[in-house]
C-alpha positions in Angstrom: 9.6 -45.5 -17.6 11.3 -48.3 -19.5 11.4 -52.0 -18.5 13.4 -54.9 -19.6 12.6 -58.5 -20.5 15.0 -61.3 -20.9 14.3 -64.6 -22.7 13.7 -67.2 -20.0 15.2 -69.9 -22.1 17.1 -69.8 -25.3 15.5 -70.4 -28.7 17.2 -73.6 -29.6 17.8 -74.4 -33.3 18.5 -77.9 -34.6 19.4 -79.1 -38.1 16.2 -81.1 -38.5 12.5 -81.2 -37.4 9.7 -78.7 -37.9 7.5 -76.3 -35.9 4.1 -74.9 -35.9 5.6 -71.8 -37.6 8.3 -73.2 -39.9 10.6 -70.6 -41.6 11.1 -70.6 -45.3 13.8 -69.3 -47.7 17.2 -70.4 -48.7 18.9 -67.9 -46.4 17.6 -69.7 -43.3 18.8 -73.0 -41.9 16.2 -75.5 -41.0 15.4 -74.8 -37.4 13.2 -75.7 -34.5 12.6 -73.0 -31.8 11.9 -75.0 -28.6 10.9 -72.1 -26.3 10.4 -68.4 -27.0 9.5 -66.6 -23.8 10.7 -63.2 -22.8 9.5 -62.3 -19.3 8.7 -58.7 -18.7 7.4 -57.0 -15.5 3.6 -57.2 -15.8 1.3 -55.5 -13.3 -0.1 -58.4 -11.5 -3.1 -56.4 -10.4 -4.0 -55.6 -14.0 -6.0 -57.8 -16.4 -3.7 -59.8 -18.7 -3.9 -59.0 -22.4 -5.9 -61.1 -24.8 -4.2 -61.9 -28.1 -5.4 -59.7 -31.0 -5.3 -60.5 -34.7 -2.3 -59.3 -36.6 -2.4 -55.6 -37.4 -5.3 -55.0 -35.1 -4.3 -51.3 -34.8 -4.6 -50.9 -38.6 -1.2 -49.0 -38.7 0.4 -51.4 -41.2 -0.4 -51.6 -44.9 0.0 -54.5 -47.4 -1.4 -57.8 -48.3 -0.1 -60.3 -45.6 -2.5 -61.6 -43.0 -0.3 -64.0 -40.9 -1.5 -65.8 -37.8 0.8 -66.1 -34.8 0.8 -68.0 -31.5 -0.6 -66.3 -28.4 2.7 -66.0 -26.7 3.3 -65.8 -22.9 0.6 -64.1 -20.8 1.8 -61.0 -19.1 5.0 -60.8 -21.1 6.6 -59.4 -24.2 7.5 -62.7 -25.9 8.9 -63.9 -29.2 6.3 -65.9 -31.1 8.1 -66.7 -34.4 11.7 -66.8 -35.5 12.3 -66.3 -39.2 15.3 -66.7 -41.5 18.8 -65.8 -40.6 19.9 -64.0 -43.8 23.6 -63.7 -44.6 23.9 -61.4 -47.6 27.6 -60.9 -47.1 29.2 -59.2 -44.1 26.9 -59.5 -41.2 23.5 -61.2 -40.9 19.9 -60.4 -39.9 17.5 -62.6 -37.9 13.8 -61.9 -38.5 11.3 -62.5 -35.7 7.8 -61.6 -34.5 6.8 -60.8 -30.9 3.6 -60.3 -29.0 2.9 -57.7 -26.3 0.9 -59.6 -23.7 1.4 -56.9 -21.0 -1.6 -54.8 -19.9 -0.2 -51.6 -21.5 0.9 -50.5 -24.9 4.7 -50.2 -25.6 6.8 -48.0 -27.8 10.5 -47.4 -28.5 10.9 -51.2 -28.5 14.6 -52.1 -28.6 15.7 -55.8 -28.8 19.1 -57.3 -28.4 20.3 -60.8 -28.8 23.2 -63.0 -27.8 24.2 -66.0 -29.9 25.8 -69.1 -28.4 27.4 -72.1 -30.1 28.5 -75.0 -28.0 27.9 -72.8 -24.9 30.2 -70.0 -26.0 29.1 -66.6 -27.2 29.9 -66.2 -30.9 27.9 -63.0 -31.8 25.7 -60.3 -30.3 23.4 -57.8 -32.0 20.5 -55.4 -31.7 17.3 -54.5 -33.5 16.9 -51.8 -36.0 13.4 -50.6 -35.1 10.1 -52.5 -35.0 6.8 -52.2 -36.8 4.4 -50.9 -35.8 6.4 -48.3 -33.8 3.8 -48.6 -31.0 2.5 -52.1 -30.1 -0.7 -52.1 -28.2 -1.6 -54.7 -25.5 -2.3 -58.0 -27.3 -0.7 -57.0 -30.6 2.1 -58.5 -32.6 5.1 -56.6 -33.7 7.8 -57.4 -36.2 11.6 -56.8 -35.9 15.0 -58.1 -36.9 18.4 -58.3 -35.2 21.5 -57.2 -37.0 24.7 -59.2 -36.2 27.8 -57.4 -37.5 29.8 -60.7 -37.6 26.7 -62.8 -38.3 28.3 -64.6 -41.3 30.0 -66.9 -38.7 26.8 -67.9 -36.9 26.5 -71.7 -37.4 23.4 -73.8 -37.8 22.2 -75.0 -34.4 23.0 -71.7 -32.7 21.2 -70.7 -29.5 19.6 -67.2 -29.3 18.9 -65.3 -26.1 16.7 -62.2 -26.4 16.3 -59.1 -24.3 13.8 -56.3 -24.8 13.6 -52.7 -23.5 10.4 -50.6 -24.0 8.9 -47.3 -23.1 5.2 -46.4 -22.3 3.0 -45.2 -25.2 3.0 -41.4 -25.2 3.9 -38.4 -27.4 7.0 -37.3 -25.4 10.0 -36.0 -27.3 12.0 -38.7 -29.0 9.5 -41.4 -28.4 8.6 -43.4 -31.5 5.7 -42.0 -33.6 3.7 -44.6 -35.6 2.2 -43.4 -38.9 -0.8 -45.1 -40.5 0.0 -46.5 -43.9 -2.9 -45.4 -46.2 -1.6 -46.8 -49.5 0.8 -49.5 -50.4 1.1 -50.8 -53.9 3.6 -53.0 -55.8 5.0 -51.0 -58.7 7.5 -52.8 -60.7 10.2 -54.1 -58.3 9.2 -51.8 -55.5 6.5 -51.1 -53.0 5.3 -47.5 -53.1 2.8 -45.7 -51.0 1.9 -43.1 -48.4 1.4 -42.8 -44.7 -0.5 -40.4 -42.4 0.4 -38.8 -39.1 -2.6 -39.4 -36.9 -0.8 -39.4 -33.6 -2.2 -36.0 -32.4 1.3 -34.5 -32.2 4.1 -33.2 -34.5 6.7 -35.8 -35.5 10.4 -35.5 -36.5 12.5 -37.3 -39.1 14.0 -39.7 -40.1 10.8 -41.6 -41.2 11.7 -45.2 -41.6 9.9 -47.5 -44.0 10.0 -51.2 -43.1 8.7 -53.9 -45.4 8.3 -57.5 -44.2 7.6 -60.2 -46.8 5.7 -63.4 -45.9 5.2 -66.9 -47.3 1.8 -67.7 -45.7 2.2 -67.3 -42.0 6.0 -67.3 -42.1 8.5 -64.4 -42.2 10.5 -64.5 -45.4 12.6 -61.3 -45.7 12.7 -57.6 -44.9 13.7 -54.4 -46.6 14.2 -51.0 -44.9 14.4 -47.5 -46.4 13.2 -43.9 -45.6 10.6 -41.6 -46.9 11.3 -38.7 -49.3 10.2 -36.2 -46.6 12.8 -35.4 -43.9 11.3 -32.4 -42.1 8.7 -32.1 -39.3 5.3 -33.5 -40.0 2.3 -32.0 -38.2 -0.6 -34.1 -37.1 -2.7 -34.7 -40.2 0.4 -34.5 -42.5 1.5 -37.3 -44.7 4.7 -38.8 -46.2 5.4 -40.9 -49.3 7.8 -43.7 -49.9 9.4 -46.1 -52.4 10.8 -49.4 -51.0 12.9 -51.4 -53.5 12.6 -55.2 -53.3 15.9 -55.7 -55.2 14.4 -58.5 -57.2 13.6 -60.7 -54.2 10.5 -62.9 -53.9 7.7 -61.3 -51.8 4.5 -63.4 -52.0 2.7 -61.1 -49.5 3.9 -58.2 -47.5 3.2 -55.6 -44.8 4.8 -52.2 -44.5 5.1 -49.9 -41.5 6.2 -46.2 -41.4 7.2 -44.2 -38.4 9.4 -41.4 -37.0 9.9 -39.7 -33.6 7.9 -37.2 -31.7 9.3 -33.6 -31.8 
Protein backbone atom coordinates (compact mmCIF):
# COMPACT_ATOMS: atom_id res chain seq x y z
CA UNK A 1 0.00 0.00 0.00
CA UNK A 2 1.34 3.41 -0.91
CA UNK A 3 0.42 6.67 0.70
CA UNK A 4 0.90 10.29 -0.25
CA UNK A 5 2.00 13.32 1.70
CA UNK A 6 1.72 16.92 0.54
CA UNK A 7 3.58 19.84 2.03
CA UNK A 8 1.13 21.72 4.23
CA UNK A 9 2.76 25.02 3.53
CA UNK A 10 5.46 25.90 1.03
CA UNK A 11 9.07 26.28 1.95
CA UNK A 12 9.57 29.98 1.43
CA UNK A 13 12.96 31.28 0.40
CA UNK A 14 14.03 34.89 0.85
CA UNK A 15 17.17 36.68 -0.19
CA UNK A 16 18.32 37.34 3.36
CA UNK A 17 18.19 35.93 6.86
CA UNK A 18 19.39 32.65 8.33
CA UNK A 19 17.99 29.42 9.74
CA UNK A 20 18.84 26.79 12.32
CA UNK A 21 20.16 24.75 9.39
CA UNK A 22 21.68 27.25 6.94
CA UNK A 23 22.80 25.92 3.59
CA UNK A 24 26.28 26.45 2.28
CA UNK A 25 27.93 26.55 -1.13
CA UNK A 26 28.13 28.97 -4.03
CA UNK A 27 25.49 27.08 -5.99
CA UNK A 28 22.80 27.87 -3.43
CA UNK A 29 21.08 31.23 -2.96
CA UNK A 30 20.82 32.48 0.61
CA UNK A 31 17.54 31.12 1.82
CA UNK A 32 15.23 30.81 4.79
CA UNK A 33 12.77 27.90 4.84
CA UNK A 34 9.90 29.07 6.98
CA UNK A 35 7.93 25.83 7.19
CA UNK A 36 8.72 22.29 6.13
CA UNK A 37 5.86 19.99 6.94
CA UNK A 38 4.65 17.17 4.72
CA UNK A 39 1.55 15.60 6.27
CA UNK A 40 1.12 11.90 5.70
CA UNK A 41 -1.60 9.54 6.83
CA UNK A 42 -0.39 8.33 10.25
CA UNK A 43 -2.22 5.64 12.19
CA UNK A 44 -3.73 7.62 15.03
CA UNK A 45 -3.99 4.47 17.18
CA UNK A 46 -0.27 3.74 16.86
CA UNK A 47 2.47 5.27 18.96
CA UNK A 48 4.13 8.18 17.21
CA UNK A 49 7.76 7.85 16.22
CA UNK A 50 10.60 9.24 18.26
CA UNK A 51 13.43 10.99 16.40
CA UNK A 52 16.49 8.81 15.93
CA UNK A 53 20.11 9.88 15.37
CA UNK A 54 21.24 10.14 11.77
CA UNK A 55 22.06 6.75 10.21
CA UNK A 56 20.53 4.88 13.15
CA UNK A 57 20.01 1.88 10.85
CA UNK A 58 23.74 1.73 10.09
CA UNK A 59 23.07 1.28 6.36
CA UNK A 60 25.11 4.31 5.27
CA UNK A 61 28.88 4.62 5.24
CA UNK A 62 31.15 7.64 5.48
CA UNK A 63 32.32 10.32 7.86
CA UNK A 64 29.41 12.79 8.21
CA UNK A 65 27.40 12.84 11.43
CA UNK A 66 24.87 15.64 10.89
CA UNK A 67 22.12 16.57 13.33
CA UNK A 68 18.63 17.36 12.02
CA UNK A 69 15.44 18.80 13.53
CA UNK A 70 12.80 16.41 14.83
CA UNK A 71 10.28 17.20 12.09
CA UNK A 72 6.52 16.86 12.35
CA UNK A 73 5.13 14.05 14.50
CA UNK A 74 3.17 11.42 12.62
CA UNK A 75 4.33 12.71 9.24
CA UNK A 76 7.04 12.33 6.61
CA UNK A 77 8.40 15.87 6.71
CA UNK A 78 11.24 17.85 5.17
CA UNK A 79 13.71 18.87 7.91
CA UNK A 80 16.44 20.63 5.87
CA UNK A 81 16.61 22.16 2.41
CA UNK A 82 20.09 22.37 0.92
CA UNK A 83 21.61 24.06 -2.11
CA UNK A 84 19.90 24.51 -5.46
CA UNK A 85 22.71 23.55 -7.83
CA UNK A 86 22.63 24.79 -11.44
CA UNK A 87 25.49 23.03 -13.25
CA UNK A 88 24.11 23.92 -16.70
CA UNK A 89 20.85 22.67 -18.09
CA UNK A 90 18.54 21.76 -15.26
CA UNK A 91 19.05 22.02 -11.51
CA UNK A 92 19.01 19.84 -8.41
CA UNK A 93 17.65 20.73 -4.98
CA UNK A 94 19.06 18.76 -2.03
CA UNK A 95 16.97 18.09 1.06
CA UNK A 96 16.64 15.85 4.12
CA UNK A 97 13.43 14.38 5.49
CA UNK A 98 12.41 12.45 8.59
CA UNK A 99 9.97 9.56 8.76
CA UNK A 100 7.90 10.26 11.86
CA UNK A 101 5.18 7.76 10.99
CA UNK A 102 4.86 4.61 13.06
CA UNK A 103 6.11 2.30 10.28
CA UNK A 104 9.17 2.03 8.04
CA UNK A 105 8.87 3.29 4.47
CA UNK A 106 10.53 2.29 1.19
CA UNK A 107 10.38 3.18 -2.52
CA UNK A 108 10.24 6.81 -1.36
CA UNK A 109 9.40 9.06 -4.31
CA UNK A 110 9.29 12.84 -3.93
CA UNK A 111 8.01 15.48 -6.33
CA UNK A 112 8.10 19.25 -6.10
CA UNK A 113 6.41 22.26 -7.63
CA UNK A 114 8.22 25.60 -7.80
CA UNK A 115 6.32 28.87 -7.75
CA UNK A 116 7.56 32.42 -8.31
CA UNK A 117 5.19 35.33 -7.72
CA UNK A 118 2.39 32.78 -7.37
CA UNK A 119 2.94 31.17 -10.80
CA UNK A 120 4.39 27.69 -11.42
CA UNK A 121 7.82 27.99 -13.04
CA UNK A 122 9.13 24.42 -12.71
CA UNK A 123 8.30 20.91 -11.52
CA UNK A 124 10.55 17.99 -10.74
CA UNK A 125 10.92 14.62 -9.06
CA UNK A 126 13.43 12.80 -6.88
CA UNK A 127 16.02 10.38 -8.21
CA UNK A 128 15.96 7.93 -5.32
CA UNK A 129 16.65 8.36 -1.62
CA UNK A 130 19.20 7.05 0.87
CA UNK A 131 18.82 4.82 2.66
CA UNK A 132 16.45 2.93 0.36
CA UNK A 133 14.33 2.00 3.37
CA UNK A 134 13.78 4.61 6.10
CA UNK A 135 12.70 3.24 9.45
CA UNK A 136 10.33 5.01 11.83
CA UNK A 137 12.13 8.03 13.32
CA UNK A 138 14.99 7.95 10.79
CA UNK A 139 16.27 10.67 8.45
CA UNK A 140 16.59 10.11 4.70
CA UNK A 141 18.39 12.16 2.06
CA UNK A 142 17.17 12.98 -1.45
CA UNK A 143 17.27 15.53 -4.23
CA UNK A 144 14.79 16.87 -6.75
CA UNK A 145 15.82 17.25 -10.39
CA UNK A 146 14.26 20.12 -12.35
CA UNK A 147 14.78 19.79 -16.11
CA UNK A 148 14.38 23.58 -16.60
CA UNK A 149 15.76 24.44 -13.19
CA UNK A 150 18.23 26.99 -14.54
CA UNK A 151 15.34 29.49 -14.66
CA UNK A 152 14.36 29.06 -10.99
CA UNK A 153 14.88 32.47 -9.35
CA UNK A 154 15.96 33.30 -5.84
CA UNK A 155 13.01 33.63 -3.49
CA UNK A 156 11.19 30.68 -5.11
CA UNK A 157 8.51 28.76 -3.21
CA UNK A 158 8.68 24.93 -3.10
CA UNK A 159 5.75 22.59 -2.55
CA UNK A 160 6.68 18.94 -1.84
CA UNK A 161 4.70 15.71 -2.22
CA UNK A 162 5.87 12.22 -1.23
CA UNK A 163 4.68 8.70 -2.07
CA UNK A 164 5.96 5.64 -0.20
CA UNK A 165 5.52 1.88 0.10
CA UNK A 166 5.65 -0.36 3.16
CA UNK A 167 8.97 -2.00 4.03
CA UNK A 168 9.00 -5.53 2.57
CA UNK A 169 10.91 -7.71 0.09
CA UNK A 170 8.25 -7.82 -2.61
CA UNK A 171 9.40 -7.65 -6.23
CA UNK A 172 10.55 -4.19 -7.38
CA UNK A 173 10.50 -2.71 -3.89
CA UNK A 174 13.74 -0.92 -3.01
CA UNK A 175 16.47 -3.05 -1.43
CA UNK A 176 18.94 -1.26 0.88
CA UNK A 177 22.48 -2.60 1.07
CA UNK A 178 24.74 -1.99 4.09
CA UNK A 179 27.86 -0.02 3.18
CA UNK A 180 30.73 -1.94 4.78
CA UNK A 181 33.62 0.18 3.47
CA UNK A 182 33.87 3.74 2.14
CA UNK A 183 37.25 5.38 1.58
CA UNK A 184 38.46 8.53 -0.16
CA UNK A 185 40.91 7.46 -2.87
CA UNK A 186 42.28 10.37 -4.87
CA UNK A 187 39.29 12.27 -6.23
CA UNK A 188 36.79 9.48 -5.63
CA UNK A 189 35.03 7.56 -2.89
CA UNK A 190 35.50 3.80 -3.22
CA UNK A 191 34.02 1.00 -1.20
CA UNK A 192 31.74 -1.97 -0.92
CA UNK A 193 28.25 -2.83 0.28
CA UNK A 194 26.58 -6.01 1.49
CA UNK A 195 23.12 -7.41 0.80
CA UNK A 196 21.76 -8.25 4.26
CA UNK A 197 18.08 -7.97 3.32
CA UNK A 198 17.33 -11.69 3.49
CA UNK A 199 16.29 -11.78 -0.17
CA UNK A 200 17.82 -11.68 -3.64
CA UNK A 201 18.17 -8.25 -5.23
CA UNK A 202 18.25 -7.03 -8.81
CA UNK A 203 20.21 -4.29 -10.60
CA UNK A 204 20.77 -1.47 -11.17
CA UNK A 205 22.57 -0.78 -7.88
CA UNK A 206 22.77 2.95 -7.34
CA UNK A 207 25.52 4.64 -5.32
CA UNK A 208 24.57 8.02 -3.84
CA UNK A 209 27.12 10.26 -2.13
CA UNK A 210 26.00 13.29 -0.10
CA UNK A 211 28.63 15.79 1.02
CA UNK A 212 28.18 17.90 4.16
CA UNK A 213 29.69 21.01 5.67
CA UNK A 214 28.99 20.36 9.34
CA UNK A 215 25.25 19.71 9.66
CA UNK A 216 24.48 21.22 6.27
CA UNK A 217 23.98 19.50 2.93
CA UNK A 218 26.56 20.67 0.41
CA UNK A 219 26.43 18.54 -2.75
CA UNK A 220 25.58 15.10 -4.09
CA UNK A 221 27.01 12.64 -6.60
CA UNK A 222 25.35 9.56 -8.07
CA UNK A 223 26.74 6.55 -9.91
CA UNK A 224 26.29 2.77 -10.09
CA UNK A 225 28.19 -0.29 -8.92
CA UNK A 226 30.35 -2.41 -11.20
CA UNK A 227 28.03 -5.39 -10.61
CA UNK A 228 24.84 -5.47 -12.69
CA UNK A 229 23.42 -8.94 -12.05
CA UNK A 230 21.32 -10.52 -9.29
CA UNK A 231 22.88 -10.40 -5.81
CA UNK A 232 21.82 -13.09 -3.35
CA UNK A 233 21.44 -12.42 0.36
CA UNK A 234 24.97 -12.26 1.76
CA UNK A 235 26.45 -11.11 -1.56
CA UNK A 236 28.34 -7.85 -2.03
CA UNK A 237 28.99 -5.11 -4.56
CA UNK A 238 31.83 -2.61 -5.05
CA UNK A 239 31.79 0.97 -6.29
CA UNK A 240 33.80 4.03 -7.29
CA UNK A 241 32.03 7.40 -7.00
CA UNK A 242 33.94 10.29 -8.64
CA UNK A 243 33.78 13.66 -6.82
CA UNK A 244 34.83 15.57 -9.96
CA UNK A 245 37.14 17.80 -7.97
CA UNK A 246 34.35 19.19 -5.78
CA UNK A 247 34.82 20.03 -2.09
CA UNK A 248 33.50 17.32 0.25
CA UNK A 249 34.47 18.04 3.88
CA UNK A 250 32.50 15.03 5.13
CA UNK A 251 30.24 12.56 3.39
CA UNK A 252 27.81 9.67 3.58
CA UNK A 253 27.23 7.07 0.88
CA UNK A 254 24.27 4.77 0.36
CA UNK A 255 23.89 1.78 -1.98
CA UNK A 256 20.73 0.01 -3.03
CA UNK A 257 18.87 -1.88 -5.72
CA UNK A 258 15.51 -3.61 -6.06
CA UNK A 259 14.13 -6.92 -4.88
CA UNK A 260 13.90 -9.61 -7.57
